[in-house]
MARMI-568260 format. One line per 4 residues: number of its first residue (from 1); their letters; for each residue x, y, z of N, C-alpha, C. Coordinates in Angstrom, 3 decimals, padded with zeros to 6 digits. Layout:
<rs>
NUM	A	X,Y,Z,X,Y,Z,X,Y,Z  ...
</rs>
This chain:
<rs>
1	MPEL	130.864,-185.439,051.314,130.970,-185.772,052.523,132.466,-185.506,052.965  132.924,-184.188,053.367,134.213,-184.144,053.787,135.250,-185.503,054.033  136.583,-185.212,053.586,137.393,-186.104,053.735,138.217,-185.962,054.823  139.553,-186.644,054.597,140.205,-186.377,056.100,140.914,-185.330,056.430
5	PEVE	141.795,-184.601,054.968,141.966,-183.099,054.851,140.799,-182.256,055.261  139.705,-182.794,054.969,138.855,-181.632,055.439,138.602,-181.676,056.759  138.722,-182.849,057.157,137.881,-183.152,058.621,138.898,-182.387,059.768  140.777,-182.651,059.326,141.615,-181.927,059.485,141.643,-180.669,059.831
9	VVKL	141.220,-179.767,058.575,140.703,-178.615,059.007,139.867,-177.752,059.767  139.216,-178.642,060.061,137.462,-178.098,061.335,138.557,-178.856,062.280  139.467,-179.781,062.940,139.770,-179.990,063.755,140.578,-179.100,064.228  141.560,-178.275,063.638,142.572,-177.202,063.575,141.886,-175.803,064.027
13	FLEQ	140.729,-175.548,062.982,139.803,-174.578,063.819,139.338,-174.314,065.102  138.716,-175.654,065.635,137.773,-175.806,066.489,139.013,-175.760,067.822  140.274,-176.592,067.579,141.316,-176.665,068.615,141.564,-174.938,068.941  141.951,-174.175,068.053,141.561,-172.504,067.885,140.960,-171.763,068.798
17	KLLR	139.438,-172.329,068.426,138.510,-171.681,069.344,137.880,-172.099,070.382  138.300,-173.368,070.458,137.546,-173.649,071.671,137.835,-174.630,072.822  139.347,-174.888,072.399,140.308,-175.750,073.771,140.111,-174.575,075.127  139.654,-175.322,075.982,139.601,-174.902,077.474,138.650,-174.132,077.726
21	KTIT	137.560,-173.987,076.888,136.097,-174.050,077.108,135.400,-174.688,077.723  134.168,-174.065,078.835,133.298,-175.139,079.552,131.843,-175.102,078.586  131.285,-176.438,078.285,129.852,-176.661,077.791,128.921,-176.280,079.312  128.251,-175.269,078.965,127.419,-174.986,080.101,125.698,-175.526,079.764
25	KLEI	125.701,-175.790,078.594,124.162,-176.104,078.639,124.447,-176.357,077.159  123.612,-177.806,077.154,123.484,-178.584,075.432,122.085,-179.010,074.836  121.789,-178.092,074.378,120.251,-178.584,073.906,120.003,-179.571,072.814  119.167,-180.231,072.208,118.855,-181.134,071.623,117.554,-181.272,071.090
29	LNPK	117.818,-180.686,069.677,116.516,-180.410,069.037,116.003,-181.560,068.030  116.955,-182.228,067.672,116.603,-183.783,067.092,117.390,-184.631,067.754  116.897,-185.539,068.356,117.004,-186.265,069.280,117.956,-187.458,068.861  117.668,-188.154,067.537,118.304,-188.630,066.121,120.157,-188.386,065.857
33	SFVG	120.431,-186.892,066.378,121.297,-186.648,065.994,122.701,-186.373,067.486  122.071,-186.901,068.318,122.938,-187.049,069.708,122.377,-188.554,070.111  123.615,-189.400,070.710,123.455,-190.167,071.545,124.542,-190.092,072.610  123.863,-190.477,074.004,123.975,-190.337,075.125,123.686,-189.251,076.166
37	NPEF	123.696,-188.565,076.806,123.071,-188.242,078.527,123.438,-186.685,078.177  123.031,-185.808,077.484,123.144,-184.663,077.594,123.946,-183.810,078.777  123.073,-184.042,080.349,123.730,-183.514,081.310,125.055,-183.947,081.985  125.894,-185.118,081.111,126.941,-185.275,081.453,127.888,-184.289,080.588
41	TEGQ	127.750,-183.341,079.659,128.814,-182.746,078.885,128.215,-181.327,079.732  127.260,-181.038,080.202,127.464,-179.693,081.184,128.235,-179.513,082.195  128.758,-178.408,082.400,129.946,-178.112,083.277,131.661,-178.698,083.244  131.397,-179.571,081.706,132.888,-179.687,081.915,133.779,-179.194,080.606
45	KIIK	135.014,-179.165,080.763,135.971,-178.636,080.210,136.474,-179.147,078.641  136.687,-178.522,078.211,137.097,-179.319,076.354,138.696,-178.980,076.566  139.774,-180.600,076.703,140.614,-180.260,076.957,141.247,-180.995,076.161  140.637,-181.463,074.810,141.768,-182.308,073.889,140.696,-182.489,072.494
49	FSRI	141.394,-182.123,071.243,140.953,-182.836,069.812,141.984,-183.747,069.599  140.982,-184.586,068.467,141.984,-186.002,067.812,140.704,-186.192,066.948  141.843,-187.093,065.762,140.806,-187.113,064.795,141.113,-188.709,064.458  140.807,-189.181,063.646,140.680,-190.325,063.080,140.050,-190.825,061.978
53	GKQL	140.726,-190.827,060.511,139.635,-190.586,059.263,138.987,-189.918,059.332  137.677,-189.902,059.297,137.039,-188.667,059.094,136.123,-188.637,060.273  136.734,-189.191,061.580,136.066,-188.953,062.514,136.312,-187.918,063.235  135.656,-186.938,064.527,136.158,-186.017,065.305,136.082,-186.246,066.524
57	SIYL	137.079,-186.281,067.373,136.788,-186.507,069.121,137.204,-185.563,069.553  136.043,-185.007,070.433,136.202,-183.996,071.499,136.520,-184.617,072.858  137.580,-184.041,073.563,137.608,-185.195,074.697,137.290,-183.766,075.962  136.407,-184.070,076.967,135.798,-183.261,077.930,136.923,-183.972,079.533
61	SNQL	136.815,-182.861,080.125,137.755,-183.049,081.632,137.273,-183.976,082.473  135.441,-184.706,082.115,135.340,-186.062,082.817,135.409,-187.297,082.498  136.089,-187.162,081.803,137.044,-188.179,080.783,135.948,-188.734,079.547  135.046,-188.363,079.440,134.125,-188.611,078.461,134.480,-188.130,076.888
65	ILLV	134.200,-188.552,076.103,134.759,-188.068,074.648,133.231,-187.580,073.607  133.382,-186.454,073.054,132.446,-186.065,071.812,132.911,-186.750,070.446  131.889,-187.988,070.027,132.779,-188.536,068.713,132.042,-187.542,067.626  132.257,-187.209,067.129,131.596,-186.069,065.901,132.064,-186.687,064.548
69	HLKM	130.768,-186.955,064.130,130.639,-187.242,061.853,129.490,-186.473,061.600  130.188,-185.796,060.169,129.657,-184.948,059.485,128.822,-185.402,058.413  129.305,-186.562,057.907,128.822,-187.226,057.255,128.121,-186.485,055.929  127.446,-186.525,055.188,127.146,-185.592,053.901,126.742,-184.227,054.102
73	TGQL	125.922,-183.703,055.106,124.925,-182.449,055.358,125.707,-181.601,056.149  126.619,-182.626,057.473,126.533,-181.871,058.718,127.371,-180.894,058.369  127.179,-179.818,059.457,128.447,-178.631,059.325,127.818,-178.317,061.364  129.422,-177.351,061.384,129.729,-177.211,062.552,129.249,-175.345,062.620
77	IYNG	128.913,-174.664,062.994,128.689,-173.631,062.757,129.043,-172.286,064.464  130.199,-171.468,063.864,130.823,-170.935,065.282,130.943,-169.629,065.547  130.358,-168.876,065.844,130.549,-167.030,066.028,130.475,-166.723,064.337  130.141,-167.125,063.423,129.904,-167.012,061.952,130.937,-167.463,061.244
81	YVLG	131.210,-168.951,061.720,132.213,-169.707,061.065,131.567,-171.076,060.437  131.880,-171.215,059.236,131.127,-172.389,059.324,132.000,-173.609,058.670  131.816,-175.012,059.165,132.510,-176.159,059.115,131.881,-177.242,058.259  132.101,-177.579,057.126,131.621,-178.530,056.573,130.505,-178.324,055.657
85	HPTK	129.773,-178.763,055.274,128.572,-178.597,054.099,127.848,-177.109,054.448  128.315,-176.303,052.968,127.676,-175.143,052.769,126.341,-175.210,052.432  125.600,-174.655,052.906,123.704,-174.544,052.588,123.718,-172.667,053.031  122.664,-172.441,052.176,121.748,-171.369,051.990,122.048,-170.276,053.347
89	DAFS	121.267,-171.363,053.914,120.892,-170.837,055.158,121.938,-170.923,056.145  122.898,-171.291,055.985,124.413,-171.214,056.848,124.678,-170.180,057.513  124.757,-169.177,057.150,124.609,-167.758,057.503,123.578,-166.765,058.002  122.338,-167.582,058.064,121.280,-166.760,058.212,121.218,-166.759,059.774
93	SLPN	120.176,-166.531,060.586,120.155,-166.200,062.044,119.601,-168.042,062.366  120.048,-168.273,063.692,120.500,-169.199,064.240,119.748,-169.114,065.643  119.382,-170.773,066.005,119.131,-171.457,065.168,118.104,-171.328,064.096  118.252,-172.894,062.769,117.468,-172.360,062.121,116.690,-174.014,061.812
97	KSTR	115.682,-174.094,060.604,115.358,-175.390,060.042,116.279,-176.694,060.531  117.570,-176.275,060.205,118.653,-177.029,060.075,119.419,-177.849,061.296  119.055,-177.242,062.026,119.970,-176.920,063.565,119.481,-178.127,064.064  120.388,-178.813,064.873,119.996,-180.160,065.226,120.444,-180.633,066.849
101	LIFT	121.744,-179.507,067.326,122.096,-179.385,068.538,122.615,-177.979,068.410  122.578,-177.808,070.144,122.923,-175.860,070.118,124.205,-176.357,071.568  125.018,-176.009,071.112,126.484,-176.089,072.810,126.515,-174.735,073.330  126.713,-174.438,074.448,126.781,-173.598,075.076,128.031,-173.007,075.786
105	FDDK	128.596,-172.253,075.604,130.007,-172.376,076.325,130.128,-171.100,077.178  130.827,-171.164,078.203,130.931,-170.147,079.672,131.224,-168.528,079.400  131.711,-168.793,077.719,131.960,-167.695,077.580,130.636,-166.479,076.873  129.307,-167.376,076.740,127.859,-167.149,076.129,128.262,-167.745,074.254
109	SKLY	129.429,-168.240,073.995,129.278,-168.294,072.672,128.418,-169.662,072.176  128.312,-169.851,071.222,127.546,-171.025,070.652,128.181,-171.482,069.643  127.868,-173.250,070.133,128.069,-173.703,068.591,127.223,-174.834,068.141  126.584,-174.106,066.692,125.454,-175.146,066.362,125.813,-176.187,065.622
113	FNDQ	125.423,-177.447,065.690,125.158,-178.745,064.640,124.099,-178.614,063.787  124.461,-178.274,062.477,123.460,-178.103,061.555,123.318,-179.459,060.389  122.363,-180.061,059.968,122.166,-181.244,059.369,121.082,-181.022,058.498  121.277,-180.550,057.065,120.049,-180.858,056.693,119.463,-182.009,056.531
117	RKFG	119.822,-183.450,056.364,119.368,-184.254,055.925,119.688,-185.579,056.889  119.988,-185.148,058.111,120.152,-185.938,059.647,120.848,-186.924,059.211  122.025,-187.369,058.927,122.804,-188.514,058.588,123.705,-188.401,059.733  124.445,-187.228,059.982,125.360,-186.870,060.558,125.021,-187.142,062.187
121	WIKL	126.236,-187.118,063.274,125.951,-187.442,064.312,127.006,-186.863,065.511  126.356,-187.149,066.433,127.378,-186.732,068.194,126.826,-187.464,068.843  128.123,-188.205,069.062,128.106,-189.232,070.377,129.005,-189.033,071.081  128.003,-189.261,072.825,129.100,-189.171,073.857,129.121,-190.503,074.400
125	LNQT	130.723,-190.820,074.381,131.255,-192.149,074.805,132.018,-191.888,076.001  132.352,-193.476,076.294,133.345,-193.159,077.482,134.853,-193.918,076.616  135.825,-194.080,077.582,137.243,-194.822,076.806,136.947,-196.077,076.175  136.445,-196.750,077.183,135.901,-198.027,076.713,134.852,-197.709,074.890
129	EIVE	133.810,-197.475,074.966,133.008,-197.238,074.016,133.764,-196.473,072.591  134.572,-195.727,073.106,135.006,-195.255,072.039,136.183,-196.114,071.069  136.675,-196.795,071.680,137.473,-197.691,071.196,136.501,-199.063,070.451  135.291,-199.425,071.198,134.691,-200.369,070.136,134.001,-199.420,069.201
133	AQKH	133.552,-198.156,069.085,132.843,-197.843,068.075,134.208,-197.456,066.669  135.577,-197.427,067.062,136.246,-197.333,066.266,137.214,-198.687,066.060  136.668,-199.292,066.259,137.764,-201.189,066.380,137.431,-201.086,064.692  136.509,-200.866,063.878,136.490,-201.344,062.154,137.407,-200.920,061.560
137	LGLD	137.684,-199.264,061.830,138.622,-198.583,061.196,140.069,-198.989,060.794  140.479,-198.660,059.819,141.849,-199.117,059.576,142.594,-198.274,059.942  143.968,-198.291,059.778,145.168,-196.817,060.129,144.745,-195.743,059.746  144.831,-194.595,060.545,144.433,-193.237,059.824,145.929,-193.267,059.319
141	IFDP	145.918,-192.402,058.064,146.856,-191.836,056.918,148.058,-191.417,057.787  147.552,-190.267,058.887,148.904,-189.783,059.619,149.250,-190.908,061.017  148.844,-191.540,061.105,149.458,-192.768,062.398,150.733,-193.198,061.871  151.369,-193.006,063.380,152.631,-193.797,062.940,152.941,-194.846,062.365
145	KFSP	151.783,-195.346,062.510,152.019,-197.254,062.597,151.789,-197.207,060.273  151.161,-196.130,060.015,151.073,-196.060,058.646,151.955,-196.557,057.837  152.389,-197.267,056.841,153.512,-197.510,056.324,153.240,-198.038,054.959  154.119,-198.143,053.970,154.360,-199.029,052.489,153.681,-200.397,052.977
149	EYIY	154.693,-201.188,053.782,154.296,-202.486,054.543,152.512,-202.253,054.520  152.054,-201.928,055.578,150.721,-201.712,056.083,149.927,-201.774,054.751  149.724,-200.586,053.857,149.046,-200.605,052.633,149.397,-202.189,051.716  150.454,-202.648,051.844,150.407,-203.846,051.213,149.498,-204.839,051.576
153	SQLK	149.838,-205.208,053.326,149.280,-205.920,053.688,148.151,-206.306,053.506  147.168,-204.612,053.841,146.013,-204.881,053.708,145.315,-204.982,052.463  146.312,-204.382,051.001,145.401,-205.245,049.713,145.469,-206.245,049.208  146.131,-207.253,050.329,145.951,-208.716,050.064,144.823,-209.649,050.536
157	HSRR	144.203,-208.633,051.294,143.411,-209.141,051.679,141.984,-209.629,050.786  141.992,-208.676,049.878,140.835,-208.931,048.627,141.556,-209.107,047.172  140.362,-209.266,046.328,140.791,-209.272,044.968,139.765,-208.249,044.652  139.105,-207.397,044.593,138.677,-206.317,044.432,139.672,-205.118,044.062
161	PVKI	138.776,-204.440,043.245,139.313,-203.130,042.417,140.454,-202.313,043.570  141.338,-202.241,043.213,142.227,-201.477,044.399,142.059,-199.956,044.619  140.768,-199.415,043.582,140.270,-198.303,044.252,139.373,-198.094,045.115  138.590,-199.334,045.311,137.651,-199.766,046.030,138.096,-199.875,047.610
165	ILLD	138.820,-200.618,047.571,139.664,-201.024,048.868,140.355,-199.799,049.143  140.598,-199.047,048.662,141.348,-197.603,048.948,140.336,-196.816,049.963  139.453,-196.669,049.477,138.081,-196.230,049.750,137.563,-196.635,050.779  137.493,-197.686,051.521,137.030,-198.936,052.336,137.669,-198.574,053.759
169	QNFF	136.936,-197.724,054.655,137.269,-197.180,055.969,137.901,-198.496,056.613  137.785,-199.803,056.324,138.017,-200.521,057.545,139.416,-201.207,056.919  140.218,-200.315,056.058,141.351,-200.751,055.449,142.524,-199.650,056.025  141.572,-198.152,055.415,142.221,-197.247,055.324,141.651,-195.937,055.877
173	AGVG	141.312,-195.623,056.932,140.369,-194.290,057.753,140.548,-193.117,057.231  139.690,-192.800,056.224,140.164,-191.179,055.984,140.176,-190.779,054.472  140.518,-192.087,053.827,140.775,-191.990,052.149,139.385,-191.957,051.449  139.256,-190.908,050.972,138.144,-190.614,050.046,138.421,-190.359,048.637
177	NIYA	137.106,-190.130,047.671,137.242,-190.814,046.210,138.192,-189.602,045.416  138.388,-188.456,046.201,139.492,-187.424,045.336,140.486,-187.840,045.619  140.892,-188.344,046.411,142.444,-188.473,046.881,142.554,-190.132,046.027  141.971,-190.945,046.234,142.255,-192.096,045.879,142.488,-192.421,044.596
181	NDTL	141.624,-191.466,043.505,141.764,-191.141,042.259,143.153,-190.555,041.659  143.499,-189.383,042.402,144.876,-188.656,042.249,145.766,-189.708,042.538  145.950,-190.285,043.749,146.513,-191.267,043.985,147.150,-192.480,043.109  146.148,-192.901,042.512,146.722,-193.837,041.492,147.067,-193.360,040.355
185	FLAG	146.626,-192.107,040.004,146.865,-191.497,038.627,148.412,-191.644,039.175  149.056,-190.853,040.001,150.488,-190.616,040.167,151.240,-191.625,040.169  150.712,-192.790,040.886,151.190,-194.001,041.362,151.201,-194.853,039.977  150.424,-194.428,038.571,150.422,-195.222,037.554,149.784,-196.100,037.653
189	IYPS	148.994,-196.409,038.472,147.937,-197.808,038.636,146.410,-197.634,038.209  146.154,-198.730,037.342,144.888,-198.933,036.971,144.165,-199.026,038.064  142.680,-198.070,038.015,141.822,-198.471,039.301,141.309,-199.808,039.482  140.868,-200.529,038.523,140.377,-201.682,038.433,141.562,-202.678,038.711
193	TPSD	142.695,-202.461,038.792,143.448,-203.597,039.305,142.764,-204.385,040.532  143.005,-205.631,040.361,142.857,-206.860,041.821,143.679,-206.069,043.030  143.309,-205.168,043.996,143.942,-205.261,045.065,145.140,-206.301,045.070  144.872,-207.900,045.581,145.825,-208.910,045.738,147.235,-208.938,044.566
197	KITQ	146.889,-208.155,043.536,147.950,-207.876,042.479,149.072,-206.383,042.706  148.716,-206.336,043.661,149.507,-204.977,043.481,150.664,-205.348,044.395  151.882,-204.608,043.477,153.051,-204.864,044.031,153.792,-204.388,045.147  154.919,-204.921,046.011,155.300,-204.052,047.019,155.836,-202.653,046.322
201	KQAR	156.539,-202.573,045.446,156.939,-201.379,044.832,155.687,-200.545,044.620  154.099,-200.837,043.997,153.075,-200.499,043.857,152.901,-199.944,045.140  152.917,-200.389,046.612,152.240,-199.713,047.646,153.439,-198.778,048.042  154.921,-199.037,047.833,155.177,-197.932,048.209,154.884,-196.649,047.825
205	LIYQ	154.080,-196.578,046.253,154.299,-195.277,045.649,152.672,-194.734,045.898  151.725,-196.086,046.471,150.594,-195.449,047.133,151.028,-194.776,048.203  151.618,-195.009,049.103,151.973,-194.475,050.165,152.817,-193.148,050.183  153.763,-192.830,049.018,154.135,-191.756,048.933,152.963,-190.794,048.453
209	YLIE	152.242,-191.015,047.558,151.560,-190.334,046.860,150.271,-189.851,048.103  149.853,-190.726,048.521,148.724,-190.575,049.236,149.176,-189.471,050.600  150.297,-189.824,050.990,150.833,-188.733,052.172,151.149,-187.228,051.709  151.393,-187.183,050.581,151.938,-186.035,049.621,150.598,-185.108,049.799
213	IMQQ	149.602,-185.855,048.723,148.469,-185.787,048.309,147.553,-184.905,049.558  147.645,-185.425,050.962,146.691,-185.030,052.028,147.232,-183.710,052.273  148.744,-184.155,052.664,149.686,-182.853,053.444,149.412,-181.221,052.515  148.920,-181.701,051.469,149.122,-180.857,050.123,147.817,-180.256,050.435
217	SILA	146.450,-180.972,050.553,145.332,-180.360,050.809,145.351,-179.682,052.089  145.438,-180.328,052.917,145.713,-179.539,054.446,146.476,-178.326,054.321  147.314,-178.329,053.465,147.838,-176.586,053.917,146.842,-175.668,052.785  146.085,-176.665,051.517,145.366,-175.666,050.712,143.866,-175.510,051.251
221	GGST	143.902,-175.890,052.868,142.681,-175.643,053.350,141.340,-176.860,052.865  141.721,-177.949,052.601,141.009,-178.875,052.055,140.667,-178.623,050.173  139.655,-179.463,050.198,139.214,-179.249,048.716,137.419,-179.000,048.667  136.846,-178.053,047.892,135.693,-177.750,047.209,135.561,-177.958,046.087
225	AKDN	134.927,-179.438,045.953,135.031,-179.746,044.414,133.514,-179.343,044.250  133.058,-179.887,042.578,131.516,-179.655,042.336,130.743,-179.585,042.879  130.495,-180.692,043.904,129.393,-180.728,044.334,129.619,-179.849,045.605  130.118,-179.244,046.014,130.200,-177.732,046.689,130.114,-178.395,048.172
229	KYVR	130.254,-179.801,048.493,130.127,-180.078,049.982,131.066,-180.005,051.236  131.942,-179.211,050.538,132.513,-178.430,051.730,133.182,-177.130,051.474  133.136,-176.169,052.693,133.536,-174.928,052.592,134.516,-174.598,053.902  135.625,-173.860,053.932,136.397,-173.666,054.996,135.361,-173.209,056.076
233	PDGS	136.299,-172.703,057.232,135.208,-172.082,058.331,135.126,-170.681,058.352  135.870,-169.967,057.512,135.503,-168.326,057.064,134.352,-168.573,055.864  133.948,-169.744,055.180,132.914,-169.293,054.262,133.243,-169.851,052.481  134.559,-169.628,052.605,135.578,-169.445,051.448,135.281,-170.766,050.907
237	SGQN	135.822,-171.058,049.694,136.122,-172.540,049.357,137.273,-172.882,049.751  137.791,-174.338,049.953,139.159,-174.949,050.067,140.225,-174.934,048.592  140.774,-174.823,048.408,141.775,-174.890,047.185,142.177,-176.010,046.838  142.376,-176.767,047.665,142.798,-178.035,046.758,142.606,-178.264,045.592
241	QFYF	141.211,-177.566,044.999,140.451,-178.361,044.051,141.565,-177.835,042.807  142.453,-177.319,043.284,143.221,-176.483,041.938,144.599,-177.160,041.595  144.561,-178.291,042.728,145.903,-179.228,042.709,145.391,-180.808,041.920  143.602,-180.502,041.955,143.707,-182.358,041.032,144.348,-182.561,039.585
245	RVYE	145.073,-183.687,040.235,145.153,-184.179,039.154,144.590,-184.849,037.878  143.147,-186.039,038.139,142.400,-186.400,037.227,141.470,-186.379,037.992  140.981,-186.107,038.826,139.528,-185.841,039.811,138.788,-185.046,038.989  137.413,-184.692,038.618,136.753,-184.293,037.857,137.367,-183.955,036.624
249	KKGE	138.418,-184.068,035.842,139.014,-183.793,035.209,138.488,-184.428,033.547  137.369,-185.257,033.401,137.180,-186.212,032.463,137.288,-185.402,030.994  137.650,-185.501,030.268,138.058,-185.376,028.751,138.776,-184.011,028.735  139.554,-183.850,030.096,140.731,-182.912,029.452,142.020,-183.709,029.443
253	PCLK	142.934,-182.950,028.794,144.597,-183.980,028.805,144.981,-184.075,030.147  146.076,-185.291,030.042,146.750,-185.943,031.114,147.545,-185.167,031.453  147.988,-184.341,032.539,149.425,-183.667,032.721,150.374,-184.209,032.487  150.378,-185.738,032.381,151.770,-186.382,032.073,152.003,-186.331,030.357
257	CGTK	150.686,-186.745,030.093,151.218,-187.170,028.313,150.122,-186.826,027.178  148.880,-185.976,027.691,148.139,-185.226,027.025,146.898,-185.976,026.430  146.721,-187.542,027.156,145.411,-188.201,026.426,144.347,-187.630,027.199  143.412,-187.630,026.906,142.254,-187.408,027.321,141.824,-188.256,028.781
261	IEYQ	141.696,-187.820,029.768,140.924,-188.514,030.891,139.365,-189.285,030.597  139.864,-189.918,031.209,138.141,-191.517,030.962,137.673,-191.286,032.468  136.288,-191.430,031.927,135.888,-192.007,033.357,134.947,-192.859,033.324  134.739,-193.366,034.654,133.723,-194.594,034.457,133.614,-195.424,035.905
265	KIGG	132.376,-195.998,036.333,131.646,-196.062,037.524,132.565,-197.442,038.068  133.463,-197.517,039.443,133.899,-198.564,039.788,132.893,-198.661,040.902  132.680,-199.935,041.469,131.940,-200.259,042.905,131.033,-198.601,043.027  130.085,-198.056,042.192,129.496,-197.144,042.214,130.232,-195.978,042.393
269	RGTF	131.158,-195.771,042.509,131.998,-194.525,042.751,132.538,-193.950,041.366  132.406,-192.782,040.920,133.015,-192.223,040.169,134.505,-192.408,039.438  135.076,-192.800,038.952,136.600,-193.013,038.642,136.845,-192.105,037.584  138.002,-191.108,037.648,138.845,-190.790,036.632,140.415,-191.227,036.444
273	FCPK	140.583,-191.680,035.469,141.926,-191.950,035.270,142.705,-191.662,033.766  143.831,-191.879,033.212,144.770,-191.620,032.068,144.707,-193.081,031.699  144.041,-193.628,030.359,144.027,-194.759,029.907,145.327,-194.780,029.373  146.349,-194.395,029.343,147.646,-194.486,028.643,148.445,-194.544,030.088
277	CQKL	148.474,-193.513,030.900,149.701,-193.638,031.923,149.158,-194.668,033.245  147.890,-194.911,033.069,147.393,-196.012,034.089,147.195,-197.574,033.076  147.279,-198.270,032.675,147.271,-199.239,032.270,147.186,-200.494,032.677  146.530,-201.144,032.457,146.034,-202.479,033.023,147.190,-203.528,032.906
281	S	148.103,-203.891,034.034,148.940,-204.563,033.811,148.508,-206.167,033.952
</rs>
């Protein structure tokens, strides 16, 4: 599933290509993929894009919002550019068997929403509905209110492993497995440490490295890990995987001390860590 940096790359691309264009037609090929009345999108100009965590919002001139979540296999295809999960048929003739929605614009260009497993969705919401839909999300990493104090206060709510809380979108919107692994490594924190045992000093380190890693990943075009679940708009791989610290590094020497990186599952999620640099205190 694309994480915060990958969705930010998608947002920046769509801003460049679709801002100020008018939707003239919306075709729904799979009713499960769209929530709302498609007629309310037609004739509406796209006036703004925003993002919270892994969710993308497209604002229309009638004050309605298209809320987009790509989930595991969702992809947006525009003029030969693919955003999201790469598939063999992504560059084939469109629409194809994975196409769920088709947006047509006033310049005759088309945006295709493809989704092999049908977990992704686009919802048409008003201002009140989008607030309700996102009320369970924690702060986005780039929200001005996101701070070391916020991290510390959220972690105090649970005794679950800190790695699991970092992945919980109710606490931190947009943090995924890649970035949680590498943040905890740089902060020198054992992934299974109970969240309520994290100190204020450690919370400051988590904040520092989360921001650094996320900014770096956006500049690198996102991460295309071994699962190959994300490509950049031009079809090429993101470059942030070349900066992974421990993620997918099982058995390789630690960048700090040379000890072999270990792997275990915590809360069902693959976890990579250095047993020397990240000792359980």
